[in-house]
C-alpha distance (Angstrom), angle and dihedral (degrees) to the residues before:
residue distance angle dihedral
M1 . . .
G2 3.79 . .
F3 3.80 99.6 .
V4 3.80 116.6 157.3
D5 3.81 119.0 -122.9
D6 3.79 131.8 -170.5
A7 3.80 125.0 -134.4
E8 3.77 124.6 -171.6
L9 3.81 124.5 -171.5
Y10 3.79 124.3 -168.8
L11 3.80 123.5 -170.7
D12 3.80 108.1 -142.8
R13 3.79 101.7 -165.6
N14 3.80 94.1 -178.8
A15 3.82 92.5 57.1
N16 3.83 92.8 33.8
V17 3.82 92.1 -129.2
I18 3.78 139.5 112.1
Q19 3.79 112.4 -128.6
V20 3.80 115.7 -148.7
R21 3.79 131.2 -159.9
S22 3.79 122.3 -178.4
A23 3.81 126.3 179.4
S24 3.78 141.9 169.1
H25 3.79 120.8 -115.4
W26 3.79 93.6 -145.5
G27 3.75 133.8 41.4
Y28 3.78 130.8 2.7
G29 3.77 100.9 -72.8
D30 3.76 145.1 3.4
L31 3.82 101.7 -138.0
G32 3.81 88.2 -118.8
V33 3.81 95.4 -57.3
N34 3.84 94.2 126.7
R35 3.79 90.7 61.3
Q36 3.83 95.7 69.8
P37 3.83 98.6 64.8
I38 3.81 90.2 42.7
E39 3.82 90.6 52.3
T40 3.82 88.9 50.3
I41 3.82 90.3 53.1
R42 3.81 90.4 47.4
A43 3.80 91.2 51.4
K44 3.82 91.1 50.6
F45 3.83 91.1 50.5
N46 3.81 89.1 50.9
E47 3.82 90.8 50.4
V48 3.79 91.6 52.9
L49 3.80 94.8 44.2
N50 3.80 94.1 47.8
T51 3.80 97.0 51.2
């Protein structure tokens, strides 16, 4: 539908994790739509780390 979403990634070196926050610009929820691009990013990180 063309809605804009925000994604924020934070590298926590002490915990050895990447924290992720994703949110919709409009409305009160996204019906889980924000999860798909984040899962794609996660899969790409896993590809790079496992090669």
